[in-house]
One Martini backbone bead per residue (centre of mass of N, CA, C, O) as a GRO file, in nm:
protein
  541
    1UNK     BB    1   0.059   0.062  -0.022
    2UNK     BB    2   0.294   0.260   0.010
    3UNK     BB    3   0.405   0.229  -0.281
    4UNK     BB    4   0.153   0.327  -0.435
    5UNK     BB    5   0.145   0.609  -0.314
    6UNK     BB    6   0.424   0.705  -0.400
    7UNK     BB    7   0.380   0.664  -0.711
    8UNK     BB    8   0.143   0.861  -0.728
    9UNK     BB    9   0.303   1.110  -0.645
   10UNK     BB   10   0.502   1.104  -0.877
   11UNK     BB   11   0.300   1.132  -1.112
   12UNK     BB   12   0.176   1.406  -1.012
   13UNK     BB   13   0.435   1.590  -1.045
   14UNK     BB   14   0.540   1.636  -1.338
   15UNK     BB   15   0.839   1.586  -1.402
   16UNK     BB   16   1.117   1.622  -1.536
   17UNK     BB   17   1.370   1.414  -1.605
   18UNK     BB   18   1.612   1.566  -1.469
   19UNK     BB   19   1.484   1.643  -1.198
   20UNK     BB   20   1.402   1.362  -1.118
   21UNK     BB   21   1.686   1.236  -1.112
   22UNK     BB   22   1.803   1.420  -0.891
   23UNK     BB   23   1.595   1.339  -0.670
   24UNK     BB   24   1.650   1.042  -0.673
   25UNK     BB   25   1.946   1.059  -0.597
   26UNK     BB   26   1.906   1.206  -0.327
   27UNK     BB   27   1.723   0.988  -0.202
   28UNK     BB   28   1.926   0.753  -0.216
   29UNK     BB   29   2.141   0.881  -0.042
   30UNK     BB   30   1.962   0.909   0.204
   31UNK     BB   31   1.905   0.604   0.224
   32UNK     BB   32   2.193   0.515   0.277
   33UNK     BB   33   2.229   0.672   0.546
   34UNK     BB   34   1.987   0.546   0.692
   35UNK     BB   35   2.104   0.263   0.680
   36UNK     BB   36   2.357   0.322   0.849
   37UNK     BB   37   2.202   0.406   1.104
   38UNK     BB   38   2.044   0.147   1.136
   39UNK     BB   39   2.290  -0.043   1.165
   40UNK     BB   40   2.412   0.098   1.413
   41UNK     BB   41   2.170   0.051   1.601
   42UNK     BB   42   2.165  -0.256   1.574
   43UNK     BB   43   2.448  -0.296   1.692
   44UNK     BB   44   2.392  -0.163   1.959
   45UNK     BB   45   2.158  -0.351   2.045
   46UNK     BB   46   2.305  -0.622   2.019
   47UNK     BB   47   2.552  -0.562   2.217
   48UNK     BB   48   2.329  -0.433   2.455
   49UNK     BB   49   2.074  -0.606   2.517
   50UNK     BB   50   2.079  -0.690   2.820
   51UNK     BB   51   2.098  -0.399   2.932
   52UNK     BB   52   1.835  -0.294   2.803
   53UNK     BB   53   1.647  -0.499   2.939
   54UNK     BB   54   1.769  -0.406   3.248
   55UNK     BB   55   1.829  -0.099   3.276
   56UNK     BB   56   2.128  -0.030   3.197
   57UNK     BB   57   2.421   0.073   3.153
   58UNK     BB   58   2.622   0.193   2.874
   59UNK     BB   59   2.949   0.069   2.760
   60UNK     BB   60   3.210   0.229   2.541
   61UNK     BB   61   3.504   0.367   2.481
   62UNK     BB   62   3.448   0.565   2.748
   63UNK     BB   63   3.133   0.546   2.710
   64UNK     BB   64   2.841   0.644   2.907
   65UNK     BB   65   2.500   0.538   2.937
   66UNK     BB   66   2.234   0.608   3.086
   67UNK     BB   67   1.947   0.513   3.192
   68UNK     BB   68   1.706   0.584   2.934
   69UNK     BB   69   1.504   0.811   2.699
   70UNK     BB   70   1.688   1.031   2.666
   71UNK     BB   71   1.899   1.213   2.521
   72UNK     BB   72   2.198   1.019   2.577
   73UNK     BB   73   2.066   0.760   2.644
   74UNK     BB   74   2.027   0.423   2.606
   75UNK     BB   75   1.736   0.462   2.433
   76UNK     BB   76   1.881   0.756   2.306
   77UNK     BB   77   2.113   0.775   2.109
   78UNK     BB   78   2.337   0.962   1.966
   79UNK     BB   79   2.547   1.014   1.712
   80UNK     BB   80   2.779   1.094   1.896
   81UNK     BB   81   2.768   0.837   2.064
   82UNK     BB   82   2.811   0.632   1.826
   83UNK     BB   83   3.088   0.741   1.756
   84UNK     BB   84   3.231   0.706   2.038
   85UNK     BB   85   3.146   0.377   2.029
   86UNK     BB   86   3.192   0.274   1.708
   87UNK     BB   87   2.918   0.268   1.514
   88UNK     BB   88   3.021   0.535   1.380
   89UNK     BB   89   3.182   0.718   1.168
   90UNK     BB   90   3.399   0.943   1.188
   91UNK     BB   91   3.246   1.256   1.076
   92UNK     BB   92   2.967   1.214   1.090
   93UNK     BB   93   2.654   1.331   1.032
   94UNK     BB   94   2.344   1.434   1.203
   95UNK     BB   95   2.256   1.550   0.926
   96UNK     BB   96   2.055   1.567   0.679
   97UNK     BB   97   2.058   1.608   0.328
   98UNK     BB   98   1.749   1.721   0.255
   99UNK     BB   99   1.780   1.861   0.539
  100UNK     BB  100   1.797   1.992   0.884
  101UNK     BB  101   1.765   1.732   1.002
  102UNK     BB  102   1.783   1.483   1.257
  103UNK     BB  103   1.895   1.204   1.394
  104UNK     BB  104   1.684   0.970   1.565
  105UNK     BB  105   1.658   0.768   1.867
  106UNK     BB  106   1.409   0.502   1.948
  107UNK     BB  107   1.376   0.296   2.222
  108UNK     BB  108   1.204  -0.013   2.335
  109UNK     BB  109   1.004  -0.208   2.548
  110UNK     BB  110   0.860  -0.530   2.466
  111UNK     BB  111   0.611  -0.551   2.626
  112UNK     BB  112   0.433  -0.406   2.841
  113UNK     BB  113   0.586  -0.486   3.154
  114UNK     BB  114   0.838  -0.609   3.105
  115UNK     BB  115   1.114  -0.841   3.204
  116UNK     BB  116   1.402  -0.854   3.081
  117UNK     BB  117   1.427  -1.134   2.875
  118UNK     BB  118   1.113  -1.077   2.786
  119UNK     BB  119   1.224  -0.848   2.610
  120UNK     BB  120   1.193  -0.633   2.355
  121UNK     BB  121   1.411  -0.442   2.125
  122UNK     BB  122   1.275  -0.155   1.983
  123UNK     BB  123   1.246   0.086   1.694
  124UNK     BB  124   1.368   0.417   1.582
  125UNK     BB  125   1.499   0.585   1.294
  126UNK     BB  126   1.491   0.943   1.242
  127UNK     BB  127   1.379   1.244   1.093
  128UNK     BB  128   1.304   1.561   1.263
  129UNK     BB  129   1.218   1.633   0.957
  130UNK     BB  130   1.041   1.689   0.693
  131UNK     BB  131   0.995   1.581   0.351
  132UNK     BB  132   0.946   1.842   0.121
  133UNK     BB  133   0.813   2.037  -0.095
  134UNK     BB  134   0.885   2.322  -0.209
  135UNK     BB  135   0.668   2.553  -0.049
  136UNK     BB  136   0.540   2.313   0.119
  137UNK     BB  137   0.342   2.052   0.312
  138UNK     BB  138   0.436   1.835   0.119
  139UNK     BB  139   0.546   1.558   0.012
  140UNK     BB  140   0.846   1.435  -0.132
  141UNK     BB  141   0.796   1.193  -0.348
  142UNK     BB  142   1.060   1.130  -0.495
  143UNK     BB  143   1.259   1.113  -0.258
  144UNK     BB  144   1.095   0.916  -0.080
  145UNK     BB  145   1.084   0.690  -0.292
  146UNK     BB  146   1.394   0.645  -0.292
  147UNK     BB  147   1.418   0.572   0.006
  148UNK     BB  148   1.236   0.324  -0.005
  149UNK     BB  149   1.411   0.169  -0.211
  150UNK     BB  150   1.667   0.156  -0.020
  151UNK     BB  151   1.553   0.056   0.263
  152UNK     BB  152   1.282  -0.092   0.248
  153UNK     BB  153   1.109  -0.290   0.479
  154UNK     BB  154   1.201  -0.069   0.722
  155UNK     BB  155   1.038   0.154   0.634
  156UNK     BB  156   0.914   0.490   0.730
  157UNK     BB  157   0.600   0.681   0.666
  158UNK     BB  158   0.441   1.001   0.640
  159UNK     BB  159   0.145   1.047   0.501
  160UNK     BB  160  -0.110   1.242   0.380
  161UNK     BB  161  -0.343   1.024   0.482
  162UNK     BB  162  -0.126   0.972   0.756
  163UNK     BB  163   0.040   1.199   0.950
  164UNK     BB  164   0.029   1.052   1.253
  165UNK     BB  165   0.197   0.820   1.101
  166UNK     BB  166   0.414   0.551   1.062
  167UNK     BB  167   0.457   0.360   0.764
  168UNK     BB  168   0.480   0.048   0.641
  169UNK     BB  169   0.491  -0.181   0.391
  170UNK     BB  170   0.295  -0.380   0.577
  171UNK     BB  171   0.116  -0.143   0.750
  172UNK     BB  172   0.263  -0.071   0.985
  173UNK     BB  173   0.231   0.130   1.287
  174UNK     BB  174   0.345   0.447   1.424
  175UNK     BB  175   0.387   0.710   1.590
  176UNK     BB  176   0.447   1.031   1.521
  177UNK     BB  177   0.708   1.212   1.663
  178UNK     BB  178   0.583   1.499   1.517
  179UNK     BB  179   0.298   1.417   1.479
  180UNK     BB  180   0.129   1.609   1.245
  181UNK     BB  181   0.340   1.502   0.967
  182UNK     BB  182   0.428   1.496   0.658
  183UNK     BB  183   0.746   1.338   0.555
  184UNK     BB  184   0.830   1.141   0.760
  185UNK     BB  185   1.142   0.956   0.813
  186UNK     BB  186   1.225   0.600   0.863
  187UNK     BB  187   1.339   0.314   1.073
  188UNK     BB  188   1.356   0.004   1.174
  189UNK     BB  189   1.458  -0.136   1.494
  190UNK     BB  190   1.575  -0.429   1.624
  191UNK     BB  191   1.477  -0.708   1.848
  192UNK     BB  192   1.388  -1.020   1.936
  193UNK     BB  193   1.416  -1.232   2.205
  194UNK     BB  194   1.382  -1.515   2.076
  195UNK     BB  195   1.619  -1.486   1.871
  196UNK     BB  196   1.846  -1.358   2.054
  197UNK     BB  197   1.870  -1.589   2.281
  198UNK     BB  198   2.095  -1.762   2.112
  199UNK     BB  199   2.287  -1.526   2.202
  200UNK     BB  200   2.600  -1.389   2.288
  201UNK     BB  201   2.730  -1.108   2.470
  202UNK     BB  202   2.857  -0.848   2.590
  203UNK     BB  203   2.760  -0.842   2.924
  204UNK     BB  204   2.612  -1.103   2.969
  205UNK     BB  205   2.401  -1.232   3.241
  206UNK     BB  206   2.370  -1.508   3.133
  207UNK     BB  207   2.341  -1.855   3.119
  208UNK     BB  208   2.476  -2.062   2.872
  209UNK     BB  209   2.495  -2.370   2.914
  210UNK     BB  210   2.725  -2.545   2.835
  211UNK     BB  211   2.793  -2.886   2.688
  212UNK     BB  212   3.096  -2.837   2.648
  213UNK     BB  213   3.378  -2.718   2.581
  214UNK     BB  214   3.619  -2.462   2.710
  215UNK     BB  215   3.812  -2.203   2.550
  216UNK     BB  216   4.068  -1.980   2.684
  217UNK     BB  217   4.326  -1.775   2.589
  218UNK     BB  218   4.293  -1.584   2.818
  219UNK     BB  219   4.166  -1.435   3.062
  220UNK     BB  220   3.975  -1.528   3.370
  221UNK     BB  221   3.675  -1.401   3.521
  222UNK     BB  222   3.515  -1.486   3.837
  223UNK     BB  223   3.259  -1.369   4.043
  224UNK     BB  224   3.198  -1.644   4.153
  225UNK     BB  225   3.147  -1.956   4.207
  226UNK     BB  226   3.311  -2.280   4.147
  227UNK     BB  227   3.268  -2.602   3.978
  228UNK     BB  228   3.475  -2.900   3.978
  229UNK     BB  229   3.461  -3.247   3.872
  230UNK     BB  230   3.757  -3.239   3.793
  231UNK     BB  231   4.059  -3.204   3.727
  232UNK     BB  232   4.305  -2.942   3.814
  233UNK     BB  233   4.532  -2.741   3.625
  234UNK     BB  234   4.779  -2.508   3.747
  235UNK     BB  235   5.033  -2.258   3.627
  236UNK     BB  236   4.952  -2.084   3.883
  237UNK     BB  237   4.780  -1.910   4.082
  238UNK     BB  238   4.601  -2.049   4.381
  239UNK     BB  239   4.281  -2.073   4.542
  240UNK     BB  240   4.191  -2.295   4.821
  241UNK     BB  241   4.006  -2.532   5.040
  242UNK     BB  242   4.194  -2.749   4.958
  243UNK     BB  243   4.412  -2.932   4.836
  244UNK     BB  244   4.757  -2.870   4.716
  245UNK     BB  245   4.931  -2.948   4.397
  246UNK     BB  246   5.253  -2.837   4.268
  247UNK     BB  247   5.450  -3.036   4.101
  248UNK     BB  248   5.527  -3.181   4.384
  249UNK     BB  249   5.653  -2.896   4.544
  250UNK     BB  250   5.360  -2.799   4.638
  251UNK     BB  251   5.204  -2.862   4.965
  252UNK     BB  252   4.861  -2.826   5.065
  253UNK     BB  253   4.680  -2.888   5.354
  254UNK     BB  254   4.382  -2.894   5.532
  255UNK     BB  255   4.546  -2.933   5.821
  256UNK     BB  256   4.798  -2.700   5.768
  257UNK     BB  257   5.001  -2.836   5.608
  258UNK     BB  258   5.333  -2.769   5.453
  259UNK     BB  259   5.515  -2.804   5.136
  260UNK     BB  260   5.840  -2.721   5.015
  261UNK     BB  261   6.074  -2.787   4.787
  262UNK     BB  262   5.969  -3.088   4.750
  263UNK     BB  263   5.839  -3.141   5.029
  264UNK     BB  264   5.712  -3.314   5.292
  265UNK     BB  265   5.477  -3.223   5.528
  266UNK     BB  266   5.545  -3.507   5.706
  267UNK     BB  267   5.861  -3.431   5.713
  268UNK     BB  268   5.969  -3.456   6.044
  269UNK     BB  269   6.094  -3.421   6.328
  270UNK     BB  270   6.122  -3.544   6.621
  271UNK     BB  271   5.865  -3.376   6.810
  272UNK     BB  272   5.736  -3.257   6.554
  273UNK     BB  273   5.407  -3.164   6.438
  274UNK     BB  274   5.405  -2.923   6.252
  275UNK     BB  275   5.314  -2.717   5.932
  276UNK     BB  276   5.600  -2.615   5.800
  277UNK     BB  277   5.786  -2.728   5.509
  278UNK     BB  278   6.126  -2.619   5.453
  279UNK     BB  279   6.434  -2.513   5.388
  280UNK     BB  280   6.405  -2.236   5.591
  281UNK     BB  281   6.149  -2.379   5.745
  282UNK     BB  282   6.066  -2.484   6.086
  283UNK     BB  283   5.754  -2.596   6.231
  284UNK     BB  284   5.596  -2.599   6.570
  285UNK     BB  285   5.664  -2.576   6.887
  286UNK     BB  286   5.892  -2.450   6.719
  287UNK     BB  287   6.095  -2.167   6.597
  288UNK     BB  288   6.320  -2.143   6.312
  289UNK     BB  289   6.576  -1.896   6.205
  290UNK     BB  290   6.867  -1.988   6.013
  291UNK     BB  291   7.165  -2.026   5.853
  292UNK     BB  292   7.256  -2.275   6.074
  293UNK     BB  293   7.078  -2.496   6.237
  294UNK     BB  294   7.283  -2.727   6.325
  295UNK     BB  295   7.481  -2.486   6.472
  296UNK     BB  296   7.302  -2.394   6.687
  297UNK     BB  297   7.319  -2.134   6.946
  298UNK     BB  298   7.284  -1.885   7.181
  299UNK     BB  299   7.600  -1.800   7.073
  300UNK     BB  300   7.558  -1.774   6.786
  301UNK     BB  301   7.634  -1.644   6.506
  302UNK     BB  302   7.450  -1.427   6.328
  303UNK     BB  303   7.129  -1.497   6.182
  304UNK     BB  304   6.861  -1.534   6.432
  305UNK     BB  305   6.554  -1.716   6.530
  306UNK     BB  306   6.386  -1.812   6.847
  307UNK     BB  307   6.108  -2.021   6.944
  308UNK     BB  308   6.077  -2.144   7.276
  309UNK     BB  309   6.135  -2.391   7.544
  310UNK     BB  310   6.152  -2.472   7.880
  311UNK     BB  311   6.097  -2.575   8.204
  312UNK     BB  312   6.022  -2.262   8.288
  313UNK     BB  313   6.014  -2.108   7.994
  314UNK     BB  314   5.974  -1.899   7.751
  315UNK     BB  315   6.158  -1.820   7.436
  316UNK     BB  316   6.293  -1.521   7.284
  317UNK     BB  317   6.532  -1.514   7.017
  318UNK     BB  318   6.762  -1.261   6.880
  319UNK     BB  319   6.985  -1.071   6.654
  320UNK     BB  320   6.760  -0.870   6.610
  321UNK     BB  321   6.448  -0.754   6.565
  322UNK     BB  322   6.146  -0.646   6.750
  323UNK     BB  323   5.803  -0.641   6.640
  324UNK     BB  324   5.495  -0.494   6.779
  325UNK     BB  325   5.193  -0.392   6.883
  326UNK     BB  326   5.239  -0.518   7.181
  327UNK     BB  327   5.342  -0.522   7.533
  328UNK     BB  328   5.272  -0.786   7.789
  329UNK     BB  329   5.349  -0.801   8.097
  330UNK     BB  330   5.348  -1.043   8.393
  331UNK     BB  331   5.562  -0.952   8.577
  332UNK     BB  332   5.643  -0.867   8.922
  333UNK     BB  333   5.797  -0.551   9.034
  334UNK     BB  334   5.983  -0.360   9.247
  335UNK     BB  335   6.048  -0.053   9.286
  336UNK     BB  336   6.412  -0.043   9.343
  337UNK     BB  337   6.488  -0.307   9.278
  338UNK     BB  338   6.674  -0.556   9.170
  339UNK     BB  339   6.850  -0.625   8.854
  340UNK     BB  340   6.996  -0.829   8.559
  341UNK     BB  341   6.827  -0.717   8.289
  342UNK     BB  342   6.886  -0.504   8.067
  343UNK     BB  343   6.570  -0.375   7.945
  344UNK     BB  344   6.372  -0.497   8.106
  345UNK     BB  345   6.014  -0.575   8.130
  346UNK     BB  346   5.751  -0.491   8.368
  347UNK     BB  347   5.554  -0.501   8.651
  348UNK     BB  348   5.420  -0.327   8.901
  349UNK     BB  349   5.358  -0.393   9.248
  350UNK     BB  350   5.224  -0.081   9.312
  351UNK     BB  351   5.084  -0.070   9.019
  352UNK     BB  352   4.945   0.035   8.699
  353UNK     BB  353   5.254  -0.028   8.585
  354UNK     BB  354   5.582   0.001   8.471
  355UNK     BB  355   5.908  -0.162   8.442
  356UNK     BB  356   6.270  -0.106   8.427
  357UNK     BB  357   6.588  -0.218   8.363
  358UNK     BB  358   6.805   0.020   8.530
  359UNK     BB  359   7.095   0.008   8.671
  360UNK     BB  360   6.987  -0.252   8.838
  361UNK     BB  361   6.690  -0.113   8.838
  362UNK     BB  362   6.361  -0.089   8.905
  363UNK     BB  363   6.193   0.135   8.684
  364UNK     BB  364   5.959   0.350   8.635
  365UNK     BB  365   5.771   0.448   8.357
  366UNK     BB  366   5.577   0.581   8.578
  367UNK     BB  367   5.460   0.815   8.789
  368UNK     BB  368   5.318   0.758   9.111
  369UNK     BB  369   5.053   0.954   9.255
  370UNK     BB  370   4.900   1.210   9.465
  371UNK     BB  371   4.680   1.432   9.516
  372UNK     BB  372   4.854   1.676   9.730
  373UNK     BB  373   5.126   1.593   9.708
  374UNK     BB  374   5.451   1.598   9.704
  375UNK     BB  375   5.693   1.754   9.481
  376UNK     BB  376   6.012   1.812   9.338
  377UNK     BB  377   5.925   1.918   9.030
  378UNK     BB  378   5.834   2.151   8.842
  379UNK     BB  379   5.651   2.000   8.563
  380UNK     BB  380   5.599   1.731   8.649
  381UNK     BB  381   5.482   1.405   8.575
  382UNK     BB  382   5.184   1.199   8.642
  383UNK     BB  383   5.001   0.932   8.808
  384UNK     BB  384   4.742   0.785   8.936
  385UNK     BB  385   4.566   0.501   9.032
  386UNK     BB  386   4.357   0.585   8.777
  387UNK     BB  387   4.543   0.737   8.543
  388UNK     BB  388   4.564   1.025   8.612
  389UNK     BB  389   4.677   1.333   8.556
  390UNK     BB  390   4.970   1.497   8.679
  391UNK     BB  391   5.092   1.817   8.828
  392UNK     BB  392   5.370   2.006   8.911
  393UNK     BB  393   5.278   2.270   9.153
  394UNK     BB  394   5.427   2.424   9.395
  395UNK     BB  395   5.506   2.125   9.518
  396UNK     BB  396   5.228   2.000   9.395
  397UNK     BB  397   4.996   1.769   9.324
  398UNK     BB  398   4.793   1.804   9.031
  399UNK     BB  399   4.522   1.796   8.863
  400UNK     BB  400   4.474   1.847   8.531
  401UNK     BB  401   4.166   1.900   8.558
  402UNK     BB  402   4.209   2.178   8.711
  403UNK     BB  403   4.336   2.319   8.449
  404UNK     BB  404   4.117   2.140   8.248
  405UNK     BB  405   3.815   2.202   8.259
  406UNK     BB  406   3.511   2.127   8.183
  407UNK     BB  407   3.278   2.317   7.961
  408UNK     BB  408   2.933   2.428   7.961
  409UNK     BB  409   2.747   2.644   7.828
  410UNK     BB  410   2.526   2.737   8.105
  411UNK     BB  411   2.650   2.587   8.316
  412UNK     BB  412   2.742   2.516   8.615
  413UNK     BB  413   2.966   2.656   8.863
  414UNK     BB  414   3.219   2.709   9.145
  415UNK     BB  415   3.449   2.923   9.022
  416UNK     BB  416   3.528   3.228   9.001
  417UNK     BB  417   3.741   3.274   8.707
  418UNK     BB  418   3.738   3.018   8.578
  419UNK     BB  419   3.870   2.801   8.336
  420UNK     BB  420   3.724   2.647   8.047
  421UNK     BB  421   3.662   2.354   7.830
  422UNK     BB  422   3.584   2.281   7.480
  423UNK     BB  423   3.504   2.011   7.233
  424UNK     BB  424   3.308   2.028   6.964
  425UNK     BB  425   3.544   1.888   6.773
  426UNK     BB  426   3.722   1.639   6.693
  427UNK     BB  427   4.021   1.801   6.594
  428UNK     BB  428   3.907   2.128   6.623
  429UNK     BB  429   3.953   2.214   6.897
  430UNK     BB  430   3.913   2.469   7.143
  431UNK     BB  431   3.712   2.624   7.394
  432UNK     BB  432   3.642   2.913   7.602
  433UNK     BB  433   3.554   2.957   7.947
  434UNK     BB  434   3.388   3.146   8.212
  435UNK     BB  435   3.342   3.187   8.554
  436UNK     BB  436   3.028   3.353   8.633
  437UNK     BB  437   2.821   3.615   8.738
  438UNK     BB  438   2.532   3.747   8.673
  439UNK     BB  439   2.417   4.060   8.749
  440UNK     BB  440   2.102   3.951   8.727
  441UNK     BB  441   2.161   3.665   8.806
  442UNK     BB  442   2.188   3.288   8.865
  443UNK     BB  443   2.469   3.244   8.925
  444UNK     BB  444   2.710   3.027   8.843
  445UNK     BB  445   2.852   3.033   8.507
  446UNK     BB  446   2.916   2.946   8.189
  447UNK     BB  447   3.108   3.157   7.963
  448UNK     BB  448   3.182   3.267   7.672
  449UNK     BB  449   3.429   3.468   7.577
  450UNK     BB  450   3.287   3.598   7.316
  451UNK     BB  451   3.025   3.696   7.496
  452UNK     BB  452   3.214   3.899   7.712
  453UNK     BB  453   3.349   4.030   7.463
  454UNK     BB  454   3.512   4.282   7.266
  455UNK     BB  455   3.663   4.494   7.026
  456UNK     BB  456   3.672   4.699   7.256
  457UNK     BB  457   3.935   4.918   7.385
  458UNK     BB  458   4.015   5.089   7.649
  459UNK     BB  459   4.213   5.390   7.701
  460UNK     BB  460   4.059   5.686   7.752
  461UNK     BB  461   3.976   6.015   7.911
  462UNK     BB  462   3.808   6.337   7.846
  463UNK     BB  463   3.768   6.674   7.902
  464UNK     BB  464   3.564   6.872   7.680
  465UNK     BB  465   3.533   7.127   7.434
  466UNK     BB  466   3.470   7.346   7.211
  467UNK     BB  467   3.758   7.287   7.000
  468UNK     BB  468   3.894   7.055   7.084
  469UNK     BB  469   4.215   6.881   7.072
  470UNK     BB  470   4.269   6.527   7.004
  471UNK     BB  471   4.474   6.279   7.021
  472UNK     BB  472   4.548   5.994   6.881
  473UNK     BB  473   4.595   5.682   6.930
  474UNK     BB  474   4.800   5.390   6.932
  475UNK     BB  475   4.680   5.119   6.747
  476UNK     BB  476   4.744   4.788   6.783
  477UNK     BB  477   4.815   4.482   6.583
  478UNK     BB  478   4.804   4.191   6.467
  479UNK     BB  479   4.852   3.975   6.242
  480UNK     BB  480   4.555   4.012   6.045
  481UNK     BB  481   4.486   4.287   6.182
  482UNK     BB  482   4.282   4.564   6.294
  483UNK     BB  483   4.320   4.912   6.427
  484UNK     BB  484   4.081   5.156   6.560
  485UNK     BB  485   4.009   5.467   6.653
  486UNK     BB  486   3.746   5.558   6.899
  487UNK     BB  487   3.502   5.798   6.958
  488UNK     BB  488   3.317   5.912   7.269
  489UNK     BB  489   3.041   6.117   7.348
  490UNK     BB  490   2.953   6.276   7.671
  491UNK     BB  491   2.766   6.455   7.849
  492UNK     BB  492   2.790   6.714   8.111
  493UNK     BB  493   2.786   7.036   8.026
  494UNK     BB  494   2.478   7.200   7.898
  495UNK     BB  495   2.345   7.447   7.656
  496UNK     BB  496   2.053   7.564   7.463
  497UNK     BB  497   1.893   7.817   7.272
  498UNK     BB  498   1.723   7.591   7.065
  499UNK     BB  499   1.734   7.272   7.168
  500UNK     BB  500   2.003   7.187   7.037
  501UNK     BB  501   2.214   6.886   6.998
  502UNK     BB  502   2.573   6.843   6.924
  503UNK     BB  503   2.804   6.557   6.914
  504UNK     BB  504   3.134   6.577   6.768
  505UNK     BB  505   3.389   6.477   6.533
  506UNK     BB  506   3.685   6.575   6.355
  507UNK     BB  507   3.887   6.441   6.123
  508UNK     BB  508   4.264   6.517   6.133
  509UNK     BB  509   4.406   6.230   6.137
  510UNK     BB  510   4.586   6.264   6.434
  511UNK     BB  511   4.302   6.403   6.510
  512UNK     BB  512   4.040   6.567   6.703
  513UNK     BB  513   3.755   6.778   6.658
  514UNK     BB  514   3.552   6.929   6.881
  515UNK     BB  515   3.178   6.929   6.876
  516UNK     BB  516   2.951   7.168   7.047
  517UNK     BB  517   2.618   7.206   6.932
  518UNK     BB  518   2.358   7.354   6.810
  519UNK     BB  519   2.111   7.380   6.579
  520UNK     BB  520   2.279   7.635   6.438
  521UNK     BB  521   2.605   7.566   6.512
  522UNK     BB  522   2.659   7.664   6.777
  523UNK     BB  523   2.782   7.692   7.073
  524UNK     BB  524   2.756   7.571   7.361
  525UNK     BB  525   2.629   7.650   7.681
  526UNK     BB  526   2.792   7.753   7.995
  527UNK     BB  527   2.916   7.732   8.335
  528UNK     BB  528   3.174   7.840   8.190
  529UNK     BB  529   3.142   7.568   7.994
  530UNK     BB  530   3.084   7.351   7.770
  531UNK     BB  531   3.087   6.988   7.829
  532UNK     BB  532   3.267   6.669   7.781
  533UNK     BB  533   3.311   6.316   7.744
  534UNK     BB  534   3.601   6.156   7.607
  535UNK     BB  535   3.602   5.840   7.476
  536UNK     BB  536   3.864   5.593   7.414
  537UNK     BB  537   3.910   5.350   7.149
  538UNK     BB  538   3.997   5.020   7.034
  539UNK     BB  539   3.929   4.865   6.721
  540UNK     BB  540   3.945   4.514   6.685
  541UNK     BB  541   3.966   4.295   6.369
   0.00000   0.00000   0.00000
């Protein structure tokens, strides 16, 4: 039906042979490009079919399209997207040859409400402007007929008698994406799930359920667990929960024993229950690492480490270094008593602290004292029996908590003038509060320093009269701050002939000129003279 209509339109056009041939050629070229775009979209859909079915993002060659139906998303890739992902030749134009319309792609999952592999992914690639005869709103029959001839059975056209739909050769219709507009041209794209389900593609999430052998030439990554029913030979690294035998020279048993260097894991000296058997390591009840194990003795030279035991205690000996997360001594020794092993560490028998053997005396690692007791050196630190920090001040042990009491602004406190501290955010520093009584009542409470101080610092005050000149003070500030002298006038004795009062200063650079005037601008009167108090502050910012 579509072909008959197109040919009828061609006949009606009554074009001369040369013009008709030019338009047919232009239409065929446009059809060729539409075919290229159709093939590119089909390749895109084929390669990413499982992801499109599952509403997943689509990625290739560094370009990722988020799931969705908007332009530039997985169900509506732009021509620029298809170029970046390698489906369209670089340099290809997204603009149609016959008009200024652009190629648009619209994919969808059918039937409605389908889920995952039950969905077909089909759609349309079309030109978003109609192909019309010049100066009219009618379809350009010759060019569109040539496009139909080139694109073939997948072509879709909005005809004059049905401008609201794109019609296929077989009569199938889909809504016109441009609304009611004849001359819109496109092509069907996509695949049905039933036919596509026979093939696997990149990033396919389905189980292929292969029934024969599988050969992989390069690396293989398995995201989940795997079950092998036959022997497995691995020529590289392998992790397993069972026994492992690599070329009969590395044997790892499920019972924890291991043999290396082609040694038997069960080939151990008498009295050794085993663990790891290797050329350089022998482990069991004891552990030895030495350059010459057979010649080892506690006084042997060279590099060695031994962990063993005798009838009295366990022994760890080494000629090198020992590093550990922490050392927990269990022996108790009295501070001040004699010791014979320089550098030895133990526990103090007098409290929860450690002692070290230094100069043949067990010496406390930390001084233990009691708050209020005498101390020998100001500035010395200690801990009490509860582990709290003490500080020697004026010959007396003081709790560090007394120097750094916690303070919550607004909470009650006990000593006026005391400073307290709060840490609003761990690692963010502390803030300071002062304990004071509010003059309006309410008892002693913690007040934040910044709430009871201002930027103004009082300098001095003068009694001045109209015309007095007062030198500005020198206000200093720390680096990063500014300090400005500020005058403040307060009346003392004054009278005005017209009821107006004005008190202000005139900035003269290094000094202020005092002005005490009435409403008319004359000097205020008084006996012997009008005067005011000039208070001077430094404003530090």
